[in-house]
N, C-alpha and C positions, 0 to 999 in steps of 0.2 A: 504494500500500500504506500508506504513513505517513499519508496524509490521512484515512484511515478509522479511525484508532486513537483511542480515548479512554483517558487514563491518569490515575491518581491518584498524586501524588508528594508527598513531604515538602517543606515550604516551604524548608528549608535546602538542599535539592538542586536547587531550581528553576533557578538560573543554569547549572549544569552540564547539566541536562536541556535547557534552551533551546539551548545550544551544540550538543549532540548532535542535537537535533531539526532545527536549521538544516543540519547536515551531512547528515543522512539525506534531507532534502528536496532536496538538490542531486544525490542519487544517482538513477540509473536504476532501474527495477523489478528488473532483473537484479542490479545492485549491492546493492540493498536485500535481495534474497533471499540473496546471498552473505554479507552482514553478519549476517542472522538465523542462518544456519548457523554462522557463526563464534561468535556469542554463545551459541548452544546448546552448542557445543563447550566454551566457557569454563565455562558453568554445569555441564556434565557433569564436567569436570576438577575443579572446586571440590567437587562432591559426592563424587568419588572421594577427594580429599584429606581430606575431613572424616570419611570412614569409618575406623574403628579397624583397625589392621593385624591380619591374621590369622596 
């Protein structure tokens, strides 16, 4: 999964991205899928937090 991705990143974020990329490459396909689901959940929670209270 990770080997097929092309990404654009800011130069100042490159060291952190390199570390995360190394971690992802050590994961199995199943673990990568679980990481993706987790990150989607984080993104969803951030979007909820950004919404104004009703």
